[in-house]
FIGU-663724 format. One line per 2 residues: number of its first residue (from 1); for each residue x, y, z of C-alpha. Coordinates in Angstrom, 1 decimal. Layout:
N
NUM = X,Y,Z ~ ...
This chain:
400
1 = 101.6,33.4,66.4 ~ 100.4,35.3,63.0
3 = 97.3,33.1,63.4 ~ 96.8,34.1,66.8
5 = 97.4,38.2,66.0 ~ 94.4,38.0,63.3
7 = 92.5,36.4,65.3 ~ 93.1,39.1,68.2
9 = 92.9,41.7,65.2 ~ 89.4,40.5,64.7
11 = 88.3,40.1,68.5 ~ 89.5,44.2,68.8
13 = 87.2,44.8,65.8 ~ 84.9,43.4,66.6
15 = 85.9,44.7,70.6 ~ 85.9,48.6,69.3
17 = 82.4,48.5,67.0 ~ 80.3,47.1,70.0
19 = 81.7,50.1,72.4 ~ 81.2,52.6,70.0
21 = 77.4,51.4,69.1 ~ 77.0,51.6,72.8
23 = 78.8,55.0,73.4 ~ 77.0,56.9,70.3
25 = 73.9,55.3,71.9 ~ 73.7,56.2,75.1
27 = 75.4,60.4,74.8 ~ 72.6,60.1,71.5
29 = 70.0,59.4,74.8 ~ 71.2,61.1,77.2
31 = 69.7,64.9,77.8 ~ 70.9,67.9,76.8
33 = 72.6,69.1,73.4 ~ 72.0,71.4,70.6
35 = 67.8,71.9,71.3 ~ 68.9,72.1,75.4
37 = 69.1,76.4,75.0 ~ 65.7,76.2,73.0
39 = 64.1,74.8,75.7 ~ 65.5,76.8,78.2
41 = 64.5,79.7,76.1 ~ 60.7,78.4,75.3
43 = 60.8,78.1,79.1 ~ 61.4,81.1,80.3
45 = 58.6,82.8,78.2 ~ 61.4,85.5,76.6
47 = 60.8,84.6,73.4 ~ 58.7,83.1,71.5
49 = 60.1,79.7,70.1 ~ 58.4,78.6,66.8
51 = 58.3,74.5,65.4 ~ 60.7,76.0,62.5
53 = 63.2,76.8,64.8 ~ 63.0,73.9,66.4
55 = 63.2,71.5,63.0 ~ 65.7,73.7,61.6
57 = 68.3,73.0,64.8 ~ 67.1,69.2,64.2
59 = 67.9,68.9,60.6 ~ 71.3,71.0,60.7
61 = 72.7,68.3,63.6 ~ 70.5,65.1,62.1
63 = 68.3,64.8,65.2 ~ 65.8,64.2,62.8
65 = 67.1,60.8,61.6 ~ 67.1,57.2,63.3
67 = 69.7,56.5,66.0 ~ 71.2,53.6,63.3
69 = 70.8,55.9,60.3 ~ 73.1,59.0,62.1
71 = 75.2,55.7,63.7 ~ 75.8,54.7,60.1
73 = 76.9,58.3,59.0 ~ 79.0,58.9,62.0
75 = 81.2,55.7,62.1 ~ 81.9,55.2,58.4
77 = 79.9,58.5,56.5 ~ 77.7,56.4,54.7
79 = 75.1,57.1,53.2 ~ 75.5,60.4,52.5
81 = 73.7,63.1,50.0 ~ 69.6,63.4,50.4
83 = 67.5,60.1,51.0 ~ 63.5,59.7,50.3
85 = 61.5,57.3,52.6 ~ 58.2,56.9,52.0
87 = 58.1,60.1,50.0 ~ 59.7,62.8,52.5
89 = 63.4,64.1,51.4 ~ 66.1,64.0,53.8
91 = 68.9,64.9,54.8 ~ 69.4,68.4,53.2
93 = 68.9,72.3,53.3 ~ 65.8,73.7,55.8
95 = 63.3,75.6,53.5 ~ 60.3,76.4,55.9
97 = 57.1,78.0,53.9 ~ 53.6,77.9,54.3
99 = 52.1,75.3,52.3 ~ 48.8,75.9,53.5
101 = 47.1,79.5,54.4 ~ 45.0,79.4,57.6
103 = 42.1,82.0,56.6 ~ 39.4,83.8,58.8
105 = 36.5,86.2,58.1 ~ 35.8,88.9,60.4
107 = 33.2,92.0,59.8 ~ 34.7,94.9,58.0
109 = 33.3,97.9,60.5 ~ 33.7,100.4,58.0
111 = 32.1,98.6,55.1 ~ 30.1,96.4,57.0
113 = 31.2,93.6,54.8 ~ 32.9,91.0,55.9
115 = 36.9,90.2,54.6 ~ 39.1,87.2,54.8
117 = 42.2,87.3,56.0 ~ 45.1,85.4,57.1
119 = 45.9,84.5,60.2 ~ 48.4,81.9,60.5
121 = 49.4,78.8,58.3 ~ 50.1,74.7,58.2
123 = 54.4,75.1,57.6 ~ 56.2,72.6,56.1
125 = 59.5,71.6,55.9 ~ 61.4,70.8,53.1
127 = 65.1,69.2,53.9 ~ 68.0,69.3,51.0
129 = 71.8,69.1,51.1 ~ 71.9,70.9,54.5
131 = 73.1,68.2,56.7 ~ 75.0,66.6,54.1
133 = 77.6,69.2,54.7 ~ 77.5,68.4,58.7
135 = 78.2,64.8,57.6 ~ 81.8,63.7,58.3
137 = 83.5,60.9,56.1 ~ 83.9,58.4,59.4
139 = 85.5,57.8,62.1 ~ 86.6,55.0,60.5
141 = 88.6,57.2,58.1 ~ 89.7,59.7,60.7
143 = 87.1,62.4,60.6 ~ 85.6,63.1,63.7
145 = 82.8,65.2,62.8 ~ 82.0,69.1,63.8
147 = 82.1,70.3,67.4 ~ 78.5,71.3,68.4
149 = 79.7,74.1,71.4 ~ 83.6,74.4,72.0
151 = 85.0,75.1,69.1 ~ 81.5,75.7,67.4
153 = 81.4,74.3,63.4 ~ 85.0,73.4,63.5
155 = 86.7,70.0,63.2 ~ 86.7,68.2,66.3
157 = 90.2,67.0,65.2 ~ 91.7,70.3,65.6
159 = 90.1,70.8,69.1 ~ 91.4,67.4,69.9
161 = 95.1,68.1,68.5 ~ 95.6,71.7,70.2
163 = 94.8,70.1,73.6 ~ 96.7,66.4,72.8
165 = 100.1,68.0,72.8 ~ 99.5,69.8,76.3
167 = 98.5,66.1,77.8 ~ 101.4,64.2,76.5
169 = 104.0,66.9,78.4 ~ 102.3,66.5,81.5
171 = 101.0,62.8,81.5 ~ 104.5,61.3,79.7
173 = 107.0,63.6,82.1 ~ 104.9,62.0,84.8
175 = 104.6,58.6,83.8 ~ 108.5,58.7,82.9
177 = 109.5,59.8,86.6 ~ 107.0,57.9,88.2
179 = 108.2,54.4,86.8 ~ 112.0,55.4,86.9
181 = 111.5,56.3,90.6 ~ 109.0,53.9,91.7
183 = 110.8,51.1,90.7 ~ 114.0,51.3,92.4
185 = 112.2,52.4,95.7 ~ 109.8,49.1,95.4
187 = 113.0,47.0,94.4 ~ 115.2,48.3,97.0
189 = 112.3,47.9,99.6 ~ 111.6,44.5,98.7
191 = 115.3,43.6,99.3 ~ 115.6,45.2,102.2
193 = 112.4,43.9,103.6 ~ 111.4,44.4,107.4
195 = 114.0,47.4,107.5 ~ 114.0,50.9,108.9
197 = 113.6,52.0,105.2 ~ 111.0,49.3,104.5
199 = 109.2,50.7,107.1 ~ 109.2,54.4,106.3
201 = 108.6,53.5,102.2 ~ 105.9,51.8,102.9
203 = 103.9,53.7,104.9 ~ 104.5,57.1,103.2
205 = 103.5,54.5,99.9 ~ 100.4,53.4,102.1
207 = 99.9,57.4,102.5 ~ 100.4,58.4,98.8
209 = 97.6,56.4,97.6 ~ 95.2,57.3,100.3
211 = 95.6,60.9,99.6 ~ 92.6,61.8,97.0
213 = 94.4,63.2,93.6 ~ 92.2,66.9,94.7
215 = 93.1,67.4,98.3 ~ 96.2,66.4,97.4
217 = 96.2,69.2,94.6 ~ 94.9,71.5,96.9
219 = 97.4,71.3,99.7 ~ 100.3,72.0,97.2
221 = 98.9,74.7,95.6 ~ 97.8,76.2,98.9
223 = 101.6,75.1,100.3 ~ 103.8,76.3,97.3
225 = 101.6,79.1,95.6 ~ 99.6,80.9,97.5
227 = 102.0,80.6,100.9 ~ 104.9,81.5,99.6
229 = 103.5,84.2,97.0 ~ 101.7,86.5,99.9
231 = 104.9,86.4,101.9 ~ 106.4,87.6,99.5
233 = 109.0,84.3,98.9 ~ 109.7,82.4,95.6
235 = 106.4,80.6,94.5 ~ 105.3,78.1,91.6
237 = 102.3,79.1,89.2 ~ 99.2,77.2,90.4
239 = 97.4,77.0,87.2 ~ 97.1,77.2,83.5
241 = 100.0,75.7,80.6 ~ 101.5,79.3,80.7
243 = 100.8,83.1,81.6 ~ 99.4,85.5,79.5
245 = 101.7,88.4,80.6 ~ 105.0,88.7,81.8
247 = 105.2,88.2,85.8 ~ 108.1,87.8,88.6
249 = 109.2,85.7,91.3 ~ 111.7,87.0,93.4
251 = 115.4,85.3,93.4 ~ 114.0,84.3,89.7
253 = 113.4,87.6,88.4 ~ 110.7,88.5,85.2
255 = 109.3,85.1,83.3 ~ 108.4,86.4,80.0
257 = 104.7,84.5,78.9 ~ 105.1,81.9,77.0
259 = 108.6,81.3,77.1 ~ 110.4,78.0,77.9
261 = 110.8,79.1,81.5 ~ 107.3,79.7,81.9
263 = 106.1,76.6,81.0 ~ 108.8,74.9,83.0
265 = 107.1,76.4,86.1 ~ 103.6,75.9,85.5
267 = 104.5,71.7,85.2 ~ 105.9,71.7,88.3
269 = 103.1,71.5,90.2 ~ 100.7,68.8,88.8
271 = 103.7,67.2,87.5 ~ 104.9,66.7,91.1
273 = 101.1,65.5,92.1 ~ 100.5,63.0,89.4
275 = 104.0,61.2,89.9 ~ 103.9,61.5,93.8
277 = 100.5,59.7,94.0 ~ 102.2,57.3,90.8
279 = 105.2,56.4,92.2 ~ 103.4,55.2,95.6
281 = 101.2,52.6,93.3 ~ 103.7,51.8,91.1
283 = 106.5,51.4,94.4 ~ 103.8,49.2,96.2
285 = 103.2,46.8,92.9 ~ 106.7,46.1,92.1
287 = 107.3,45.4,95.9 ~ 104.6,43.3,96.2
289 = 105.7,41.1,93.1 ~ 109.7,41.2,93.6
291 = 109.0,39.7,97.2 ~ 107.1,36.8,95.6
293 = 109.8,36.4,93.2 ~ 112.6,36.0,96.1
295 = 111.1,33.4,97.2 ~ 111.1,31.2,94.3
297 = 113.5,28.4,94.3 ~ 115.8,30.0,91.2
299 = 116.8,32.8,93.3 ~ 117.9,30.3,96.0
301 = 119.9,28.6,93.8 ~ 121.9,31.6,91.7
303 = 122.7,32.8,94.8 ~ 124.3,29.3,95.7
305 = 125.9,29.6,92.8 ~ 128.0,32.5,93.9
307 = 126.6,35.6,91.5 ~ 126.7,38.7,93.2
309 = 123.3,40.3,95.0 ~ 123.2,42.7,92.2
311 = 123.2,40.1,89.4 ~ 120.6,37.7,91.5
313 = 117.9,40.6,91.7 ~ 118.5,42.6,88.3
315 = 119.0,39.2,86.2 ~ 116.9,36.8,87.4
317 = 114.4,38.2,90.0 ~ 113.7,41.6,88.0
319 = 113.1,40.3,85.3 ~ 110.8,38.0,86.5
321 = 109.1,40.2,89.0 ~ 108.3,42.2,85.5
323 = 105.6,40.0,84.0 ~ 103.0,41.6,86.1
325 = 104.1,44.9,85.8 ~ 104.0,44.8,82.4
327 = 100.2,44.6,82.5 ~ 99.5,47.6,84.4
329 = 102.6,49.6,82.3 ~ 100.8,49.1,78.9
331 = 97.8,50.3,80.2 ~ 99.6,53.8,80.8
333 = 99.1,54.0,76.6 ~ 95.4,55.0,77.4
335 = 96.3,57.5,80.1 ~ 98.6,59.2,77.9
337 = 95.5,60.6,75.3 ~ 93.2,61.0,77.9
339 = 94.8,62.2,80.1 ~ 94.4,62.9,84.2
341 = 91.3,64.3,85.0 ~ 91.3,65.4,88.0
343 = 94.2,67.0,87.7 ~ 93.9,69.0,85.5
345 = 90.6,70.4,86.2 ~ 92.4,71.7,89.4
347 = 95.4,73.2,87.7 ~ 93.2,74.3,84.6
349 = 95.4,72.5,82.3 ~ 94.1,72.6,78.9
351 = 94.6,68.6,78.7 ~ 92.7,66.4,77.1
353 = 90.9,65.6,80.3 ~ 89.8,68.6,81.1
355 = 88.3,69.2,78.0 ~ 86.2,65.5,78.4
357 = 84.2,67.5,81.4 ~ 84.1,70.5,79.0
359 = 82.3,68.3,76.4 ~ 80.4,66.7,78.5
361 = 79.3,69.7,80.5 ~ 78.3,71.8,77.7
363 = 76.8,69.1,75.7 ~ 79.1,68.9,72.9
365 = 78.7,65.0,72.7 ~ 80.9,65.1,69.1
367 = 84.2,65.8,71.0 ~ 83.1,63.4,73.8
369 = 82.0,60.8,71.1 ~ 85.9,61.3,69.4
371 = 87.7,61.0,73.1 ~ 85.6,57.7,73.7
373 = 86.4,56.0,70.5 ~ 90.2,57.0,70.7
375 = 90.3,55.3,74.2 ~ 88.6,52.4,73.2
377 = 91.2,51.9,70.2 ~ 94.1,52.5,72.7
379 = 92.7,50.3,74.9 ~ 92.8,47.3,72.6
381 = 96.1,48.0,70.9 ~ 97.2,48.3,74.7
383 = 96.1,44.6,75.9 ~ 97.7,43.1,72.1
385 = 101.0,44.9,73.2 ~ 100.7,43.7,76.7
387 = 100.5,39.8,75.1 ~ 103.3,40.4,73.5
389 = 105.1,42.3,75.8 ~ 104.9,39.0,78.0
391 = 107.0,36.8,75.5 ~ 109.6,39.4,75.6
393 = 110.2,39.5,79.3 ~ 109.3,35.6,79.9
395 = 110.4,33.2,77.3 ~ 108.5,30.5,78.1
397 = 104.9,32.5,77.2 ~ 104.4,31.6,73.9
399 = 101.0,33.1,71.7 ~ 99.2,30.5,70.2
């Protein structure tokens, strides 16, 4: 077991490193970034953008460095401080000056003599310790750098922590409800195969899994928020995680903004949408797994021995039916961090999924890369956890 764990940990480190390299390279080569605003201003022609302005921005965000060097600083925080490459100093404060004046002779009409005036200069850029202050200690040490746009020049970790709590509330509650509802429904449907309940439940499950989340969310908003509110009936809030001011709901009275009741009411619609969709998935999966197990010889033997049906189902069939189910359950761990992108966008829920879309749309690539990296780590951890849980659910499986 120990040899297996050591081998798997080494494989996990390699997978995380490769995924980090690919993510960093793709986002670094993607359009946008800090220079996007300058280019738009330059194209509009409203303001004159000089090479010094571009050089200043490039130096501030380390865009003047080679990609492997930038990745190394992002990954492990090294190398730090100024570097001298080919006699040129990098990684420092940007100092712009005129190293060589451009002179032009002209005729002074008053004096009648030729004079010299400076019409421009050849600029030089000197870098000294500016970028070093932006360099993080490295993501391996828990420092994800500074945000470019969403929380300008503030640590990315602060932004992630502020959204993580909301995502855990939403996804954690939804996952718990989905499993608690979906597993019993799937087991009962498998035991009562071809019954009226099975046909009815299977039809609802197919409808729930086939309906797009964004369409289902919009229907829920119309049915439980907009129409009841217009009719003067009790309604549910349709957006955000809490209200900014007090409001009144018929029969419920005045709801204080930010109170426990306010936050609970805002949770209802997004949790209901995710729960209904995922209950369809969990129940159909456990139903198919249970149907496979119920046909096995050891289940028939247990029944032939005179065991109660509940014991046969729960102890012999369900435990073995959960083996493939474990594969799906453990991968809810990355979902607890990443959130539900579509649902959070529909309900304006301030979670990790919506933050991911905002980071990509606003070219805040440090935030997006931090989310990608954490998801990669959680995914490989979930894979290892799946293999370990196999041995718990099925003692016949041994890791070597």
